[in-house]
CHARMM internal coordinates of N, CA and C (Angstrom, degrees):
IC EDIT
DIST 1 N 1 CA 1.3916
DIST 1 CA 1 C 1.6187
ANGL 1 N 1 CA 1 C 105.68
DIST 1 C 2 N 1.3602
ANGL 1 CA 1 C 2 N 114.02
DIHE 1 N 1 CA 1 C 2 N 133.18
DIST 2 N 2 CA 1.5369
ANGL 1 C 2 N 2 CA 119.65
DIHE 1 CA 1 C 2 N 2 CA 175.70
DIST 2 CA 2 C 1.4289
ANGL 2 N 2 CA 2 C 112.49
DIHE 1 C 2 N 2 CA 2 C -74.81
DIST 2 C 3 N 1.2394
ANGL 2 CA 2 C 3 N 123.04
DIHE 2 N 2 CA 2 C 3 N 157.04
DIST 3 N 3 CA 1.4471
ANGL 2 C 3 N 3 CA 126.34
DIHE 2 CA 2 C 3 N 3 CA 169.33
DIST 3 CA 3 C 1.3729
ANGL 3 N 3 CA 3 C 110.76
DIHE 2 C 3 N 3 CA 3 C -67.82
DIST 3 C 4 N 1.4314
ANGL 3 CA 3 C 4 N 117.35
DIHE 3 N 3 CA 3 C 4 N 148.92
DIST 4 N 4 CA 1.4883
ANGL 3 C 4 N 4 CA 118.63
DIHE 3 CA 3 C 4 N 4 CA 176.93
DIST 4 CA 4 C 1.4538
ANGL 4 N 4 CA 4 C 107.65
DIHE 3 C 4 N 4 CA 4 C -126.24
DIST 4 C 5 N 1.3530
ANGL 4 CA 4 C 5 N 118.74
DIHE 4 N 4 CA 4 C 5 N 155.37
DIST 5 N 5 CA 1.3455
ANGL 4 C 5 N 5 CA 120.64
DIHE 4 CA 4 C 5 N 5 CA 177.02
DIST 5 CA 5 C 1.6727
ANGL 5 N 5 CA 5 C 104.59
DIHE 4 C 5 N 5 CA 5 C -127.05
DIST 5 C 6 N 1.4144
ANGL 5 CA 5 C 6 N 113.28
DIHE 5 N 5 CA 5 C 6 N 137.35
DIST 6 N 6 CA 1.3668
ANGL 5 C 6 N 6 CA 123.58
DIHE 5 CA 5 C 6 N 6 CA -177.20
DIST 6 CA 6 C 1.5177
ANGL 6 N 6 CA 6 C 111.00
DIHE 5 C 6 N 6 CA 6 C -118.46
DIST 6 C 7 N 1.3309
ANGL 6 CA 6 C 7 N 115.35
DIHE 6 N 6 CA 6 C 7 N 151.35
DIST 7 N 7 CA 1.4993
ANGL 6 C 7 N 7 CA 120.74
DIHE 6 CA 6 C 7 N 7 CA 175.59
DIST 7 CA 7 C 1.5765
ANGL 7 N 7 CA 7 C 100.56
DIHE 6 C 7 N 7 CA 7 C -117.37
DIST 7 C 8 N 1.2820
ANGL 7 CA 7 C 8 N 111.77
DIHE 7 N 7 CA 7 C 8 N 144.58
DIST 8 N 8 CA 1.5405
ANGL 7 C 8 N 8 CA 122.16
DIHE 7 CA 7 C 8 N 8 CA 173.81
DIST 8 CA 8 C 1.5014
ANGL 8 N 8 CA 8 C 107.51
DIHE 7 C 8 N 8 CA 8 C -120.48
DIST 8 C 9 N 1.2972
ANGL 8 CA 8 C 9 N 114.69
DIHE 8 N 8 CA 8 C 9 N 125.55
DIST 9 N 9 CA 1.5230
ANGL 8 C 9 N 9 CA 119.77
DIHE 8 CA 8 C 9 N 9 CA 178.63
DIST 9 CA 9 C 1.5170
ANGL 9 N 9 CA 9 C 107.41
DIHE 8 C 9 N 9 CA 9 C -133.12
DIST 9 C 10 N 1.2925
ANGL 9 CA 9 C 10 N 119.04
DIHE 9 N 9 CA 9 C 10 N 149.96
DIST 10 N 10 CA 1.4647
ANGL 9 C 10 N 10 CA 122.15
DIHE 9 CA 9 C 10 N 10 CA -179.08
DIST 10 CA 10 C 1.6214
ANGL 10 N 10 CA 10 C 111.78
DIHE 9 C 10 N 10 CA 10 C -97.01
DIST 10 C 11 N 1.2048
ANGL 10 CA 10 C 11 N 112.07
DIHE 10 N 10 CA 10 C 11 N 139.43
DIST 11 N 11 CA 1.4924
ANGL 10 C 11 N 11 CA 120.32
DIHE 10 CA 10 C 11 N 11 CA -179.53
DIST 11 CA 11 C 1.5683
ANGL 11 N 11 CA 11 C 102.12
DIHE 10 C 11 N 11 CA 11 C -131.21
DIST 11 C 12 N 1.3873
ANGL 11 CA 11 C 12 N 113.96
DIHE 11 N 11 CA 11 C 12 N 155.11
DIST 12 N 12 CA 1.4742
ANGL 11 C 12 N 12 CA 121.37
DIHE 11 CA 11 C 12 N 12 CA 177.88
DIST 12 CA 12 C 1.5886
ANGL 12 N 12 CA 12 C 102.79
DIHE 11 C 12 N 12 CA 12 C -125.72
DIST 12 C 13 N 1.2756
ANGL 12 CA 12 C 13 N 116.09
DIHE 12 N 12 CA 12 C 13 N 125.02
DIST 13 N 13 CA 1.4210
ANGL 12 C 13 N 13 CA 126.51
DIHE 12 CA 12 C 13 N 13 CA 171.71
DIST 13 CA 13 C 1.4796
ANGL 13 N 13 CA 13 C 112.12
DIHE 12 C 13 N 13 CA 13 C -107.38
DIST 13 C 14 N 1.4875
ANGL 13 CA 13 C 14 N 117.55
DIHE 13 N 13 CA 13 C 14 N 145.28
DIST 14 N 14 CA 1.3200
ANGL 13 C 14 N 14 CA 119.96
DIHE 13 CA 13 C 14 N 14 CA 179.09
DIST 14 CA 14 C 1.5612
ANGL 14 N 14 CA 14 C 109.08
DIHE 13 C 14 N 14 CA 14 C -126.36
DIST 14 C 15 N 1.3295
ANGL 14 CA 14 C 15 N 113.05
DIHE 14 N 14 CA 14 C 15 N 162.87
DIST 15 N 15 CA 1.4839
ANGL 14 C 15 N 15 CA 121.89
DIHE 14 CA 14 C 15 N 15 CA 179.81
DIST 15 CA 15 C 1.4703
ANGL 15 N 15 CA 15 C 110.83
DIHE 14 C 15 N 15 CA 15 C -163.92
DIST 15 C 16 N 1.3474
ANGL 15 CA 15 C 16 N 117.48
DIHE 15 N 15 CA 15 C 16 N 142.34
DIST 16 N 16 CA 1.4595
ANGL 15 C 16 N 16 CA 119.28
DIHE 15 CA 15 C 16 N 16 CA 172.74
DIST 16 CA 16 C 1.4700
ANGL 16 N 16 CA 16 C 110.97
DIHE 15 C 16 N 16 CA 16 C -80.03
DIST 16 C 17 N 1.3008
ANGL 16 CA 16 C 17 N 122.71
DIHE 16 N 16 CA 16 C 17 N -7.26
DIST 17 N 17 CA 1.4264
ANGL 16 C 17 N 17 CA 125.72
DIHE 16 CA 16 C 17 N 17 CA -164.66
DIST 17 CA 17 C 1.6076
ANGL 17 N 17 CA 17 C 116.12
DIHE 16 C 17 N 17 CA 17 C -110.48
DIST 17 C 18 N 1.3628
ANGL 17 CA 17 C 18 N 110.29
DIHE 17 N 17 CA 17 C 18 N -42.76
DIST 18 N 18 CA 1.4507
ANGL 17 C 18 N 18 CA 109.22
DIHE 17 CA 17 C 18 N 18 CA -169.25
DIST 18 CA 18 C 1.6555
ANGL 18 N 18 CA 18 C 107.40
DIHE 17 C 18 N 18 CA 18 C -165.72
DIST 18 C 19 N 1.3822
ANGL 18 CA 18 C 19 N 118.14
DIHE 18 N 18 CA 18 C 19 N 164.09
DIST 19 N 19 CA 1.4832
ANGL 18 C 19 N 19 CA 122.46
DIHE 18 CA 18 C 19 N 19 CA 173.91
DIST 19 CA 19 C 1.4020
ANGL 19 N 19 CA 19 C 103.97
DIHE 18 C 19 N 19 CA 19 C -74.31
DIST 19 C 20 N 1.3587
ANGL 19 CA 19 C 20 N 126.40
DIHE 19 N 19 CA 19 C 20 N -39.33
DIST 20 N 20 CA 1.4541
ANGL 19 C 20 N 20 CA 122.03
DIHE 19 CA 19 C 20 N 20 CA 178.76
DIST 20 CA 20 C 1.4680
ANGL 20 N 20 CA 20 C 113.02
DIHE 19 C 20 N 20 CA 20 C -57.86
DIST 20 C 21 N 1.2680
ANGL 20 CA 20 C 21 N 119.90
DIHE 20 N 20 CA 20 C 21 N -49.08
DIST 21 N 21 CA 1.3720
ANGL 20 C 21 N 21 CA 128.31
DIHE 20 CA 20 C 21 N 21 CA -179.67
DIST 21 CA 21 C 1.5206
ANGL 21 N 21 CA 21 C 111.41
DIHE 20 C 21 N 21 CA 21 C -56.77
DIST 21 C 22 N 1.3827
ANGL 21 CA 21 C 22 N 112.72
DIHE 21 N 21 CA 21 C 22 N -43.25
DIST 22 N 22 CA 1.4804
ANGL 21 C 22 N 22 CA 117.59
DIHE 21 CA 21 C 22 N 22 CA 174.65
DIST 22 CA 22 C 1.5112
ANGL 22 N 22 CA 22 C 114.52
DIHE 21 C 22 N 22 CA 22 C -59.17
DIST 22 C 23 N 1.3420
ANGL 22 CA 22 C 23 N 111.71
DIHE 22 N 22 CA 22 C 23 N -44.27
DIST 23 N 23 CA 1.4405
ANGL 22 C 23 N 23 CA 117.91
DIHE 22 CA 22 C 23 N 23 CA -178.50
DIST 23 CA 23 C 1.6730
ANGL 23 N 23 CA 23 C 112.44
DIHE 22 C 23 N 23 CA 23 C -61.39
DIST 23 C 24 N 1.3278
ANGL 23 CA 23 C 24 N 103.93
DIHE 23 N 23 CA 23 C 24 N -42.45
DIST 24 N 24 CA 1.5605
ANGL 23 C 24 N 24 CA 117.09
DIHE 23 CA 23 C 24 N 24 CA -177.48
DIST 24 CA 24 C 1.6179
ANGL 24 N 24 CA 24 C 106.03
DIHE 23 C 24 N 24 CA 24 C -61.92
DIST 24 C 25 N 1.2799
ANGL 24 CA 24 C 25 N 114.26
DIHE 24 N 24 CA 24 C 25 N -48.24
DIST 25 N 25 CA 1.5512
ANGL 24 C 25 N 25 CA 119.75
DIHE 24 CA 24 C 25 N 25 CA -178.83
DIST 25 CA 25 C 1.5751
ANGL 25 N 25 CA 25 C 109.46
DIHE 24 C 25 N 25 CA 25 C -58.61
DIST 25 C 26 N 1.2852
ANGL 25 CA 25 C 26 N 116.64
DIHE 25 N 25 CA 25 C 26 N -44.78
DIST 26 N 26 CA 1.4738
ANGL 25 C 26 N 26 CA 124.09
DIHE 25 CA 25 C 26 N 26 CA -177.90
DIST 26 CA 26 C 1.6046
ANGL 26 N 26 CA 26 C 106.20
DIHE 25 C 26 N 26 CA 26 C -57.65
DIST 26 C 27 N 1.3532
ANGL 26 CA 26 C 27 N 111.97
DIHE 26 N 26 CA 26 C 27 N -53.28
DIST 27 N 27 CA 1.4613
ANGL 26 C 27 N 27 CA 119.23
DIHE 26 CA 26 C 27 N 27 CA -174.39
DIST 27 CA 27 C 1.5972
ANGL 27 N 27 CA 27 C 113.01
DIHE 26 C 27 N 27 CA 27 C -60.61
DIST 27 C 28 N 1.4434
ANGL 27 CA 27 C 28 N 107.98
DIHE 27 N 27 CA 27 C 28 N -50.84
DIST 28 N 28 CA 1.4681
ANGL 27 C 28 N 28 CA 109.87
DIHE 27 CA 27 C 28 N 28 CA 179.94
DIST 28 CA 28 C 1.5682
ANGL 28 N 28 CA 28 C 116.49
DIHE 27 C 28 N 28 CA 28 C -64.78
DIST 28 C 29 N 1.2788
ANGL 28 CA 28 C 29 N 115.83
DIHE 28 N 28 CA 28 C 29 N -31.35
DIST 29 N 29 CA 1.4319
ANGL 28 C 29 N 29 CA 122.09
DIHE 28 CA 28 C 29 N 29 CA 174.48
DIST 29 CA 29 C 1.5013
ANGL 29 N 29 CA 29 C 109.91
DIHE 28 C 29 N 29 CA 29 C -64.50
DIST 29 C 30 N 1.2809
ANGL 29 CA 29 C 30 N 121.85
DIHE 29 N 29 CA 29 C 30 N -55.10
DIST 30 N 30 CA 1.4392
ANGL 29 C 30 N 30 CA 129.44
DIHE 29 CA 29 C 30 N 30 CA 179.02
DIST 30 CA 30 C 1.5559
ANGL 30 N 30 CA 30 C 109.33
DIHE 29 C 30 N 30 CA 30 C -56.02
DIST 30 C 31 N 1.2480
ANGL 30 CA 30 C 31 N 118.45
DIHE 30 N 30 CA 30 C 31 N -44.29
DIST 31 N 31 CA 1.4684
ANGL 30 C 31 N 31 CA 122.97
DIHE 30 CA 30 C 31 N 31 CA -179.41
DIST 31 CA 31 C 1.5700
ANGL 31 N 31 CA 31 C 112.68
DIHE 30 C 31 N 31 CA 31 C -58.19
DIST 31 C 32 N 1.3375
ANGL 31 CA 31 C 32 N 116.94
DIHE 31 N 31 CA 31 C 32 N -23.33
DIST 32 N 32 CA 1.4247
ANGL 31 C 32 N 32 CA 116.24
DIHE 31 CA 31 C 32 N 32 CA -178.09
DIST 32 CA 32 C 1.5192
ANGL 32 N 32 CA 32 C 111.33
DIHE 31 C 32 N 32 CA 32 C -78.50
DIST 32 C 33 N 1.4098
ANGL 32 CA 32 C 33 N 118.49
DIHE 32 N 32 CA 32 C 33 N -9.95
DIST 33 N 33 CA 1.4923
ANGL 32 C 33 N 33 CA 114.17
DIHE 32 CA 32 C 33 N 33 CA 179.76
DIST 33 CA 33 C 1.5546
ANGL 33 N 33 CA 33 C 107.51
DIHE 32 C 33 N 33 CA 33 C -135.02
DIST 33 C 34 N 1.2501
ANGL 33 CA 33 C 34 N 120.02
DIHE 33 N 33 CA 33 C 34 N -1.20
DIST 34 N 34 CA 1.5421
ANGL 33 C 34 N 34 CA 122.53
DIHE 33 CA 33 C 34 N 34 CA 175.49
DIST 34 CA 34 C 1.5015
ANGL 34 N 34 CA 34 C 106.37
DIHE 33 C 34 N 34 CA 34 C -123.73
DIST 34 C 35 N 1.3470
ANGL 34 CA 34 C 35 N 114.77
DIHE 34 N 34 CA 34 C 35 N 124.55
DIST 35 N 35 CA 1.4626
ANGL 34 C 35 N 35 CA 123.24
DIHE 34 CA 34 C 35 N 35 CA 172.23
DIST 35 CA 35 C 1.4418
ANGL 35 N 35 CA 35 C 118.08
DIHE 34 C 35 N 35 CA 35 C -79.60
DIST 35 C 36 N 1.2698
ANGL 35 CA 35 C 36 N 121.66
DIHE 35 N 35 CA 35 C 36 N 151.16
DIST 36 N 36 CA 1.4174
ANGL 35 C 36 N 36 CA 127.34
DIHE 35 CA 35 C 36 N 36 CA 171.71
DIST 36 CA 36 C 1.4657
ANGL 36 N 36 CA 36 C 113.75
DIHE 35 C 36 N 36 CA 36 C 63.13
DIST 36 C 37 N 1.2513
ANGL 36 CA 36 C 37 N 121.30
DIHE 36 N 36 CA 36 C 37 N 44.96
DIST 37 N 37 CA 1.4706
ANGL 36 C 37 N 37 CA 122.19
DIHE 36 CA 36 C 37 N 37 CA 175.58
DIST 37 CA 37 C 1.5071
ANGL 37 N 37 CA 37 C 106.10
DIHE 36 C 37 N 37 CA 37 C -63.47
DIST 37 C 38 N 1.3832
ANGL 37 CA 37 C 38 N 113.98
DIHE 37 N 37 CA 37 C 38 N 144.70
DIST 38 N 38 CA 1.5298
ANGL 37 C 38 N 38 CA 120.28
DIHE 37 CA 37 C 38 N 38 CA -176.34
DIST 38 CA 38 C 1.3877
ANGL 38 N 38 CA 38 C 114.97
DIHE 37 C 38 N 38 CA 38 C -120.23
DIST 38 C 39 N 1.2869
ANGL 38 CA 38 C 39 N 119.66
DIHE 38 N 38 CA 38 C 39 N -54.22
DIST 39 N 39 CA 1.4183
ANGL 38 C 39 N 39 CA 123.32
DIHE 38 CA 38 C 39 N 39 CA -174.56
DIST 39 CA 39 C 1.5283
ANGL 39 N 39 CA 39 C 109.97
DIHE 38 C 39 N 39 CA 39 C -137.67
DIST 39 C 40 N 1.3655
ANGL 39 CA 39 C 40 N 121.20
DIHE 39 N 39 CA 39 C 40 N 150.78
DIST 40 N 40 CA 1.3705
ANGL 39 C 40 N 40 CA 124.21
DIHE 39 CA 39 C 40 N 40 CA 178.05
DIST 40 CA 40 C 1.5844
ANGL 40 N 40 CA 40 C 102.16
DIHE 39 C 40 N 40 CA 40 C -131.39
DIST 40 C 41 N 1.2693
ANGL 40 CA 40 C 41 N 115.49
DIHE 40 N 40 CA 40 C 41 N 125.01
DIST 41 N 41 CA 1.5009
ANGL 40 C 41 N 41 CA 121.00
DIHE 40 CA 40 C 41 N 41 CA -179.44
DIST 41 CA 41 C 1.4755
ANGL 41 N 41 CA 41 C 108.37
DIHE 40 C 41 N 41 CA 41 C -115.12
DIST 41 C 42 N 1.3559
ANGL 41 CA 41 C 42 N 118.72
DIHE 41 N 41 CA 41 C 42 N 124.23
DIST 42 N 42 CA 1.4198
ANGL 41 C 42 N 42 CA 114.45
DIHE 41 CA 41 C 42 N 42 CA 174.97
DIST 42 CA 42 C 1.4982
ANGL 42 N 42 CA 42 C 114.66
DIHE 41 C 42 N 42 CA 42 C -77.41
DIST 42 C 43 N 1.2149
ANGL 42 CA 42 C 43 N 117.61
DIHE 42 N 42 CA 42 C 43 N 123.04
DIST 43 N 43 CA 1.4946
ANGL 42 C 43 N 43 CA 129.44
DIHE 42 CA 42 C 43 N 43 CA -178.36
DIST 43 CA 43 C 1.4878
ANGL 43 N 43 CA 43 C 114.25
DIHE 42 C 43 N 43 CA 43 C -94.02
DIST 43 C 44 N 1.3010
ANGL 43 CA 43 C 44 N 119.68
DIHE 43 N 43 CA 43 C 44 N -31.37
DIST 44 N 44 CA 1.3871
ANGL 43 C 44 N 44 CA 128.41
DIHE 43 CA 43 C 44 N 44 CA -175.83
DIST 44 CA 44 C 1.5072
ANGL 44 N 44 CA 44 C 113.71
DIHE 43 C 44 N 44 CA 44 C -164.73
DIST 44 C 45 N 1.3496
ANGL 44 CA 44 C 45 N 110.44
DIHE 44 N 44 CA 44 C 45 N 148.09
DIST 45 N 45 CA 1.4557
ANGL 44 C 45 N 45 CA 117.97
DIHE 44 CA 44 C 45 N 45 CA -179.61
DIST 45 CA 45 C 1.6734
ANGL 45 N 45 CA 45 C 104.15
DIHE 44 C 45 N 45 CA 45 C -136.91
DIST 45 C 46 N 1.4084
ANGL 45 CA 45 C 46 N 116.17
DIHE 45 N 45 CA 45 C 46 N 127.77
DIST 46 N 46 CA 1.3584
ANGL 45 C 46 N 46 CA 117.80
DIHE 45 CA 45 C 46 N 46 CA 177.68
DIST 46 CA 46 C 1.4912
ANGL 46 N 46 CA 46 C 108.56
DIHE 45 C 46 N 46 CA 46 C -141.29
DIST 46 C 47 N 1.3592
ANGL 46 CA 46 C 47 N 121.14
DIHE 46 N 46 CA 46 C 47 N 166.29
DIST 47 N 47 CA 1.3993
ANGL 46 C 47 N 47 CA 124.68
DIHE 46 CA 46 C 47 N 47 CA 166.71
DIST 47 CA 47 C 1.5066
ANGL 47 N 47 CA 47 C 118.10
DIHE 46 C 47 N 47 CA 47 C -123.20
DIST 47 C 48 N 1.3060
ANGL 47 CA 47 C 48 N 114.23
DIHE 47 N 47 CA 47 C 48 N 148.55
DIST 48 N 48 CA 1.4642
ANGL 47 C 48 N 48 CA 116.12
DIHE 47 CA 47 C 48 N 48 CA 177.65
DIST 48 CA 48 C 1.5144
ANGL 48 N 48 CA 48 C 108.71
DIHE 47 C 48 N 48 CA 48 C -94.03
DIST 48 C 49 N 1.3566
ANGL 48 CA 48 C 49 N 118.20
DIHE 48 N 48 CA 48 C 49 N 125.55
DIST 49 N 49 CA 1.4177
ANGL 48 C 49 N 49 CA 123.05
DIHE 48 CA 48 C 49 N 49 CA -173.80
DIST 49 CA 49 C 1.5313
ANGL 49 N 49 CA 49 C 111.71
DIHE 48 C 49 N 49 CA 49 C -106.03
DIST 49 C 50 N 1.2786
ANGL 49 CA 49 C 50 N 119.31
DIHE 49 N 49 CA 49 C 50 N 127.34
DIST 50 N 50 CA 1.5354
ANGL 49 C 50 N 50 CA 118.01
DIHE 49 CA 49 C 50 N 50 CA 175.63
DIST 50 CA 50 C 1.6067
ANGL 50 N 50 CA 50 C 106.25
DIHE 49 C 50 N 50 CA 50 C -137.42
DIST 50 C 51 N 1.2863
ANGL 50 CA 50 C 51 N 112.66
DIHE 50 N 50 CA 50 C 51 N 129.37
DIST 51 N 51 CA 1.4651
ANGL 50 C 51 N 51 CA 122.78
DIHE 50 CA 50 C 51 N 51 CA -173.88
DIST 51 CA 51 C 1.5533
ANGL 51 N 51 CA 51 C 114.02
DIHE 50 C 51 N 51 CA 51 C 54.40
DIST 51 C 52 N 1.2988
ANGL 51 CA 51 C 52 N 115.35
DIHE 51 N 51 CA 51 C 52 N 42.37
DIST 52 N 52 CA 1.4251
ANGL 51 C 52 N 52 CA 119.92
DIHE 51 CA 51 C 52 N 52 CA 174.94
DIST 52 CA 52 C 1.6249
ANGL 52 N 52 CA 52 C 115.32
DIHE 51 C 52 N 52 CA 52 C 78.26
DIST 52 C 53 N 1.2981
ANGL 52 CA 52 C 53 N 111.84
DIHE 52 N 52 CA 52 C 53 N 1.94
DIST 53 N 53 CA 1.5328
ANGL 52 C 53 N 53 CA 118.52
DIHE 52 CA 52 C 53 N 53 CA -178.89
DIST 53 CA 53 C 1.6045
ANGL 53 N 53 CA 53 C 111.40
DIHE 52 C 53 N 53 CA 53 C -120.83
DIST 53 C 54 N 1.2931
ANGL 53 CA 53 C 54 N 113.14
DIHE 53 N 53 CA 53 C 54 N 151.91
DIST 54 N 54 CA 1.4919
ANGL 53 C 54 N 54 CA 118.99
DIHE 53 CA 53 C 54 N 54 CA 179.40
DIST 54 CA 54 C 1.6083
ANGL 54 N 54 CA 54 C 104.84
DIHE 53 C 54 N 54 CA 54 C -72.69
DIST 54 C 55 N 1.3162
ANGL 54 CA 54 C 55 N 110.99
DIHE 54 N 54 CA 54 C 55 N 120.22
DIST 55 N 55 CA 1.5465
ANGL 54 C 55 N 55 CA 117.66
DIHE 54 CA 54 C 55 N 55 CA -177.81
DIST 55 CA 55 C 1.5964
ANGL 55 N 55 CA 55 C 104.85
DIHE 54 C 55 N 55 CA 55 C -94.93
DIST 55 C 56 N 1.3140
ANGL 55 CA 55 C 56 N 121.12
DIHE 55 N 55 CA 55 C 56 N -39.23
DIST 56 N 56 CA 1.4639
ANGL 55 C 56 N 56 CA 120.04
DIHE 55 CA 55 C 56 N 56 CA -172.98
DIST 56 CA 56 C 1.5387
ANGL 56 N 56 CA 56 C 107.65
DIHE 55 C 56 N 56 CA 56 C -154.11
DIST 56 C 57 N 1.2983
ANGL 56 CA 56 C 57 N 119.93
DIHE 56 N 56 CA 56 C 57 N 154.23
DIST 57 N 57 CA 1.3256
ANGL 56 C 57 N 57 CA 127.22
DIHE 56 CA 56 C 57 N 57 CA 174.67
DIST 57 CA 57 C 1.5849
ANGL 57 N 57 CA 57 C 111.43
DIHE 56 C 57 N 57 CA 57 C -111.87
DIST 57 C 58 N 1.4080
ANGL 57 CA 57 C 58 N 116.27
DIHE 57 N 57 CA 57 C 58 N 129.06
DIST 58 N 58 CA 1.4002
ANGL 57 C 58 N 58 CA 116.74
DIHE 57 CA 57 C 58 N 58 CA -177.74
DIST 58 CA 58 C 1.6412
ANGL 58 N 58 CA 58 C 111.16
DIHE 57 C 58 N 58 CA 58 C -126.88
DIST 58 C 59 N 1.2369
ANGL 58 CA 58 C 59 N 108.91
DIHE 58 N 58 CA 58 C 59 N 140.05
DIST 59 N 59 CA 1.5271
ANGL 58 C 59 N 59 CA 120.53
DIHE 58 CA 58 C 59 N 59 CA -177.79
DIST 59 CA 59 C 1.5490
ANGL 59 N 59 CA 59 C 107.07
DIHE 58 C 59 N 59 CA 59 C -120.48
DIST 59 C 60 N 1.2825
ANGL 59 CA 59 C 60 N 116.86
DIHE 59 N 59 CA 59 C 60 N 130.86
DIST 60 N 60 CA 1.5033
ANGL 59 C 60 N 60 CA 124.49
DIHE 59 CA 59 C 60 N 60 CA 170.93
DIST 60 CA 60 C 1.5465
ANGL 60 N 60 CA 60 C 104.91
DIHE 59 C 60 N 60 CA 60 C -103.15
DIST 60 C 61 N 1.3164
ANGL 60 CA 60 C 61 N 110.38
DIHE 60 N 60 CA 60 C 61 N 122.09
DIST 61 N 61 CA 1.5433
ANGL 60 C 61 N 61 CA 115.12
DIHE 60 CA 60 C 61 N 61 CA -173.75
DIST 61 CA 61 C 1.5139
ANGL 61 N 61 CA 61 C 103.10
DIHE 60 C 61 N 61 CA 61 C -121.88
DIST 61 C 62 N 1.3395
ANGL 61 CA 61 C 62 N 114.62
DIHE 61 N 61 CA 61 C 62 N 138.29
DIST 62 N 62 CA 1.4691
ANGL 61 C 62 N 62 CA 124.40
DIHE 61 CA 61 C 62 N 62 CA 163.68
DIST 62 CA 62 C 1.5191
ANGL 62 N 62 CA 62 C 106.77
DIHE 61 C 62 N 62 CA 62 C -94.19
DIST 62 C 63 N 1.4660
ANGL 62 CA 62 C 63 N 112.18
DIHE 62 N 62 CA 62 C 63 N 110.21
DIST 63 N 63 CA 1.4450
ANGL 62 C 63 N 63 CA 118.71
DIHE 62 CA 62 C 63 N 63 CA 177.62
DIST 63 CA 63 C 1.5021
ANGL 63 N 63 CA 63 C 111.61
DIHE 62 C 63 N 63 CA 63 C -102.14
DIST 63 C 64 N 1.2083
ANGL 63 CA 63 C 64 N 111.86
DIHE 63 N 63 CA 63 C 64 N 145.51
DIST 64 N 64 CA 1.5310
ANGL 63 C 64 N 64 CA 119.61
DIHE 63 CA 63 C 64 N 64 CA 179.59
DIST 64 CA 64 C 1.4715
ANGL 64 N 64 CA 64 C 111.51
DIHE 63 C 64 N 64 CA 64 C -117.25
DIST 64 C 65 N 1.3209
ANGL 64 CA 64 C 65 N 117.44
DIHE 64 N 64 CA 64 C 65 N 138.76
DIST 65 N 65 CA 1.4836
ANGL 64 C 65 N 65 CA 120.81
DIHE 64 CA 64 C 65 N 65 CA 172.93
DIST 65 CA 65 C 1.6002
ANGL 65 N 65 CA 65 C 104.85
DIHE 64 C 65 N 65 CA 65 C -137.49
DIST 65 C 66 N 1.2890
ANGL 65 CA 65 C 66 N 109.48
DIHE 65 N 65 CA 65 C 66 N 156.89
DIST 66 N 66 CA 1.4732
ANGL 65 C 66 N 66 CA 116.46
DIHE 65 CA 65 C 66 N 66 CA -178.04
DIST 66 CA 66 C 1.5654
ANGL 66 N 66 CA 66 C 112.10
DIHE 65 C 66 N 66 CA 66 C -90.92
DIST 66 C 67 N 1.3280
ANGL 66 CA 66 C 67 N 119.42
DIHE 66 N 66 CA 66 C 67 N 132.85
DIST 67 N 67 CA 1.4025
ANGL 66 C 67 N 67 CA 124.85
DIHE 66 CA 66 C 67 N 67 CA 170.17
DIST 67 CA 67 C 1.5161
ANGL 67 N 67 CA 67 C 114.29
DIHE 66 C 67 N 67 CA 67 C -62.30
DIST 67 C 68 N 1.3244
ANGL 67 CA 67 C 68 N 121.47
DIHE 67 N 67 CA 67 C 68 N 131.86
DIST 68 N 68 CA 1.4408
ANGL 67 C 68 N 68 CA 119.11
DIHE 67 CA 67 C 68 N 68 CA -176.50
DIST 68 CA 68 C 1.4614
ANGL 68 N 68 CA 68 C 108.41
DIHE 67 C 68 N 68 CA 68 C -79.79
DIST 68 C 69 N 1.3706
ANGL 68 CA 68 C 69 N 117.38
DIHE 68 N 68 CA 68 C 69 N 144.83
DIST 69 N 69 CA 1.4112
ANGL 68 C 69 N 69 CA 124.64
DIHE 68 CA 68 C 69 N 69 CA -171.81
DIST 69 CA 69 C 1.6156
ANGL 69 N 69 CA 69 C 106.19
DIHE 68 C 69 N 69 CA 69 C -90.21
DIST 69 C 70 N 1.2312
ANGL 69 CA 69 C 70 N 116.43
DIHE 69 N 69 CA 69 C 70 N 138.35
DIST 70 N 70 CA 1.4850
ANGL 69 C 70 N 70 CA 116.35
DIHE 69 CA 69 C 70 N 70 CA 176.50
DIST 70 CA 70 C 1.4725
ANGL 70 N 70 CA 70 C 112.86
DIHE 69 C 70 N 70 CA 70 C -85.33
DIST 70 C 71 N 1.3472
ANGL 70 CA 70 C 71 N 118.73
DIHE 70 N 70 CA 70 C 71 N 4.05
DIST 71 N 71 CA 1.4360
ANGL 70 C 71 N 71 CA 124.86
DIHE 70 CA 70 C 71 N 71 CA 178.58
DIST 71 CA 71 C 1.5039
ANGL 71 N 71 CA 71 C 114.83
DIHE 70 C 71 N 71 CA 71 C -100.74
DIST 71 C 72 N 1.2602
ANGL 71 CA 71 C 72 N 120.39
DIHE 71 N 71 CA 71 C 72 N 2.07
DIST 72 N 72 CA 1.5126
ANGL 71 C 72 N 72 CA 130.28
DIHE 71 CA 71 C 72 N 72 CA 169.73
DIST 72 CA 72 C 1.4973
ANGL 72 N 72 CA 72 C 105.42
DIHE 71 C 72 N 72 CA 72 C 66.26
DIST 72 C 73 N 1.4998
ANGL 72 CA 72 C 73 N 115.47
DIHE 72 N 72 CA 72 C 73 N 62.05
DIST 73 N 73 CA 1.3930
ANGL 72 C 73 N 73 CA 122.59
DIHE 72 CA 72 C 73 N 73 CA 173.66
DIST 73 CA 73 C 1.4736
ANGL 73 N 73 CA 73 C 112.23
DIHE 72 C 73 N 73 CA 73 C -53.39
END
COOR INIT
IC SEED 1 N 1 CA 1 C
IC BUILD
C-alpha cells in the first residue's frame, strides 16, 4: 500500500433547524469544490441567539481530503 497524504481544513455550516443539518450543509457545499473528502470531525457547535431565541445552529468541522498522487496510484 502506498503512502497517502491528507489535508485538513475547517469549514463552518449553518442551519436554522439543527446541528446535523448545519454539518450536512457544510459537507455538501465543500464537496462541490473539493474532491475525495474522507472524514469530517466536529470541532465546535454553537448557536446564534436573537431576542432570547435560537436563530441558527452552527457547526465547525475539520474536513480531510486526500492529495492526488502524480504516480497514478
